[in-house]
C-alpha positions as CSV (number, residue, x, y, z in Angstrom):
1,M,-201.9,44.5,-11.0
2,K,-204.2,43.0,-13.6
3,G,-202.3,39.8,-13.7
4,L,-202.2,39.6,-9.9
5,K,-206.0,40.1,-9.7
6,L,-206.6,37.4,-12.3
7,F,-204.4,35.0,-10.3
8,G,-206.4,35.8,-7.2
9,D,-209.6,35.2,-9.0
10,Y,-208.5,31.8,-10.2
11,A,-207.1,30.9,-6.8
12,F,-210.3,31.8,-5.1
13,E,-212.3,30.0,-7.8
14,F,-210.2,26.9,-7.4
15,I,-210.9,26.8,-3.6
16,V,-214.7,27.4,-3.9
17,V,-215.3,25.0,-6.8
18,T,-213.1,22.3,-5.2
19,V,-214.9,22.5,-1.9
20,L,-218.3,22.5,-3.5
21,V,-217.6,19.6,-5.8
22,A,-216.0,17.7,-2.9
23,I,-219.0,18.2,-0.7
24,S,-221.4,17.1,-3.5
25,A,-219.2,14.0,-4.1
26,L,-219.4,13.1,-0.4
27,T,-223.2,13.3,-0.5
28,V,-223.1,11.3,-3.8
29,I,-226.6,12.2,-4.9
30,F,-225.8,15.9,-5.4
31,F,-222.6,15.2,-7.4
32,V,-224.3,15.0,-10.8
33,P,-226.4,18.2,-10.5
34,V,-223.4,20.1,-9.2
35,T,-221.3,18.8,-12.1
36,V,-223.9,20.2,-14.5
37,G,-224.0,23.4,-12.5
38,V,-220.3,23.8,-12.7
39,T,-220.4,23.2,-16.4
40,G,-222.9,26.1,-16.7
41,Y,-220.6,28.2,-14.6
42,F,-217.5,27.5,-16.7
43,K,-219.5,28.3,-19.8
44,N,-218.8,32.0,-19.1
45,D,-215.3,33.6,-19.0
46,I,-213.5,34.4,-15.7
47,N,-214.6,38.1,-15.8
48,T,-218.4,37.4,-16.2
49,R,-219.1,34.2,-14.4
50,R,-220.5,34.2,-10.8
51,F,-220.8,31.4,-8.4
52,K,-224.6,31.8,-8.4
53,D,-224.5,30.6,-12.0
54,I,-223.9,27.1,-10.6
55,F,-227.2,27.1,-8.7
56,V,-229.1,28.9,-11.5
57,T,-228.0,26.2,-13.9
58,I,-229.2,23.5,-11.6
59,G,-232.5,25.2,-10.9
60,R,-233.1,25.8,-14.6
61,N,-232.6,22.2,-15.5
62,W,-234.0,20.4,-12.4
63,K,-236.4,18.2,-14.3
64,I,-233.9,16.6,-16.6
65,L,-231.4,16.4,-13.8
66,I,-233.7,14.1,-11.8
67,F,-233.5,11.5,-14.5
68,Y,-229.9,12.1,-15.4
69,T,-228.8,11.8,-11.8
70,V,-230.6,8.5,-11.3
71,F,-229.1,7.2,-14.6
72,Q,-225.5,8.2,-13.6
73,L,-225.8,6.9,-10.0
74,V,-226.8,3.5,-11.3
75,I,-224.3,3.2,-14.1
76,I,-221.3,4.7,-12.3
77,V,-221.6,4.3,-8.5
78,F,-222.5,0.6,-8.4
79,P,-219.8,-0.4,-10.9
80,V,-217.2,1.7,-9.0
81,L,-218.2,0.0,-5.7
82,N,-218.0,-3.4,-7.3
83,I,-214.6,-2.8,-8.9
84,Y,-213.3,-1.4,-5.6
85,F,-214.5,-4.4,-3.8
86,F,-212.9,-6.8,-6.3
87,N,-209.7,-4.9,-6.0
88,T,-209.6,-5.1,-2.2
89,H,-211.0,-8.7,-2.1
90,P,-209.3,-10.5,-5.0
91,D,-210.4,-13.9,-3.7
92,N,-214.1,-13.0,-4.3
93,I,-213.6,-11.7,-7.9
94,N,-216.3,-12.6,-10.4
95,Y,-215.0,-11.9,-13.9
96,F,-218.4,-11.7,-15.6
97,V,-219.6,-9.2,-13.1
98,L,-216.3,-7.3,-13.4
99,A,-216.7,-7.2,-17.2
100,V,-220.3,-5.9,-16.9
101,C,-219.1,-3.2,-14.4
102,V,-216.3,-2.1,-16.7
103,I,-218.7,-1.7,-19.7
104,A,-221.3,0.1,-17.6
105,L,-218.6,2.4,-16.2
106,L,-217.3,3.3,-19.6
107,V,-220.9,4.2,-20.7
108,G,-221.3,6.3,-17.6
109,V,-218.0,8.0,-18.1
110,I,-219.0,9.0,-21.7
111,Y,-222.2,10.6,-20.5
112,L,-220.5,12.2,-17.6
113,A,-218.2,13.9,-20.2
114,T,-220.9,14.9,-22.7
115,A,-224.3,15.2,-21.0
116,P,-223.6,18.2,-18.8
117,T,-222.7,20.3,-21.9
118,V,-225.8,19.1,-23.7
119,I,-228.0,19.9,-20.7
120,V,-226.5,23.4,-20.3
121,N,-226.9,24.3,-24.0
122,M,-230.1,22.5,-25.0
123,N,-233.7,22.2,-23.7
124,L,-234.4,18.5,-24.1
125,K,-236.0,15.4,-22.6
126,F,-234.0,12.4,-21.1
127,R,-234.4,10.3,-24.3
128,Q,-233.0,13.1,-26.4
129,L,-230.2,13.6,-23.9
130,I,-229.2,10.0,-24.3
131,Y,-229.0,10.4,-28.1
132,N,-227.3,13.8,-28.1
133,G,-224.8,12.7,-25.5
134,I,-223.5,10.2,-27.9
135,M,-223.6,12.6,-30.8
136,M,-221.5,15.0,-28.9
137,L,-218.6,12.6,-29.2
138,F,-218.5,13.3,-33.0
139,G,-217.9,17.0,-32.6
140,S,-214.2,15.9,-32.4
141,L,-213.1,12.4,-31.6
142,W,-209.7,13.5,-30.2
143,R,-211.3,16.0,-27.8
144,S,-213.9,13.4,-26.8
145,L,-211.2,10.8,-26.2
146,L,-209.2,13.3,-24.1
147,A,-212.3,14.2,-22.0
148,V,-213.1,10.5,-21.4
149,L,-209.5,9.8,-20.5
150,I,-209.6,12.7,-17.9
151,I,-212.6,11.2,-16.3
152,C,-211.1,7.7,-16.4
153,G,-208.1,9.0,-14.7
154,V,-210.2,10.5,-11.9
155,V,-212.1,7.2,-11.6
156,A,-208.8,5.3,-11.4
157,L,-207.7,7.7,-8.6
158,I,-211.0,7.1,-6.7
159,I,-210.4,3.3,-6.9
160,F,-206.7,3.2,-6.2
161,Y,-205.5,6.5,-4.8
162,P,-208.7,8.3,-3.4
163,Y,-206.6,10.8,-1.3
164,A,-205.4,12.4,-4.6
165,V,-208.9,13.1,-5.9
166,P,-209.4,16.6,-4.4
167,L,-206.5,17.9,-6.6
168,T,-208.6,17.1,-9.7
169,L,-212.0,18.6,-8.6
170,Y,-211.4,21.9,-10.3
171,V,-209.1,21.2,-13.2
172,S,-211.1,18.2,-14.5
173,P,-214.5,20.0,-14.8
174,L,-212.9,23.0,-16.3
175,A,-210.9,21.0,-18.9
176,I,-213.9,18.8,-19.8
177,S,-216.3,21.7,-20.1
178,R,-213.9,23.5,-22.5
179,L,-213.4,20.4,-24.6
180,M,-217.1,19.5,-24.9
181,A,-218.0,23.2,-25.5
182,E,-215.8,23.1,-28.6
183,N,-217.5,19.9,-29.7
184,F,-220.9,21.5,-29.3
185,Y,-219.8,24.6,-31.3
186,H,-218.5,22.3,-34.1
187,L,-221.8,20.3,-34.3
188,K,-223.9,23.5,-34.1
189,A,-221.9,25.3,-36.7
190,K,-222.2,22.2,-39.0
191,A,-226.0,22.1,-38.5
192,L,-226.3,25.9,-39.3
193,N,-223.8,25.5,-42.2
194,I,-221.6,28.3,-40.9
195,S,-218.0,28.3,-39.5
196,V,-217.3,27.9,-35.8
197,F,-215.7,31.4,-35.9
198,E,-218.9,32.9,-37.3
199,L,-221.0,31.1,-34.7
200,K,-218.8,32.3,-31.8
201,S,-218.8,35.9,-33.1
202,K,-222.5,35.9,-33.3
203,E,-222.8,34.6,-29.7
204,N,-220.3,37.1,-28.4
205,Q,-222.3,39.9,-30.1
206,D,-225.5,38.5,-28.5
207,D,-223.9,38.4,-25.1
208,Y,-222.7,42.0,-25.5
209,L,-226.1,43.3,-26.3
210,D,-229.3,43.1,-24.2
211,E,-232.7,42.0,-25.5
212,K,-233.4,45.5,-26.9
213,G,-230.1,45.6,-28.8
214,A,-228.5,48.1,-26.5
215,V,-225.0,47.6,-25.0
216,R,-225.4,45.8,-21.7
217,R,-224.5,47.8,-18.6
218,D,-222.1,45.1,-17.2
219,N,-220.2,45.1,-20.5
220,M,-219.8,48.9,-20.3
221,E,-218.5,48.6,-16.8
222,N,-216.0,46.0,-17.9
223,K,-214.9,48.2,-20.7
224,N,-214.5,51.2,-18.4
225,E,-212.4,49.1,-16.0
226,K,-210.1,48.0,-18.9
227,D,-209.8,51.7,-20.0
């Protein structure tokens, strides 16, 4: 029964997140804030996260999201539109513009992978976001490369096979948020001069206790359900 319930939770979550991200993508301007909100949602495990976490994350970070959204719209949307135009109208191709678009798109993809995790975990200004977004790459180069490749794959689908994109709207944010969260843990642990295991153990303990050091009610309810 527990496995069936977990499957149901993931299936329902898949539908809700996919629809929400798809709607935000259609509006374009809300896609970036929703991406950050979904990253905040996926920060918690399946038993504790709630859909309202998406909107709470957006509301908590609305100031930095204004600047970050404008940045991403300029550096991703316009290059994608240009590349799509050149792909469908090869006679009008301009290789210089195409090269600039590819470089800009790569930069945008990097920040689309790293910045949401930085925003969710840190209180910072836009200039600090630009710096820390690059630094996130060095938490683990292979995880960063994998996250960038996932986004590049989605962008490629948008350009060449747009009808397949909805299948990626849940898996991609989930995978990228997990990869970047590990990068964040490694960088934070290095800064604190402790192991990643010690850092996670401390955070789990903090999550289990309330601000007065008592066991949180929701954790007791989860424990009773397991028993």
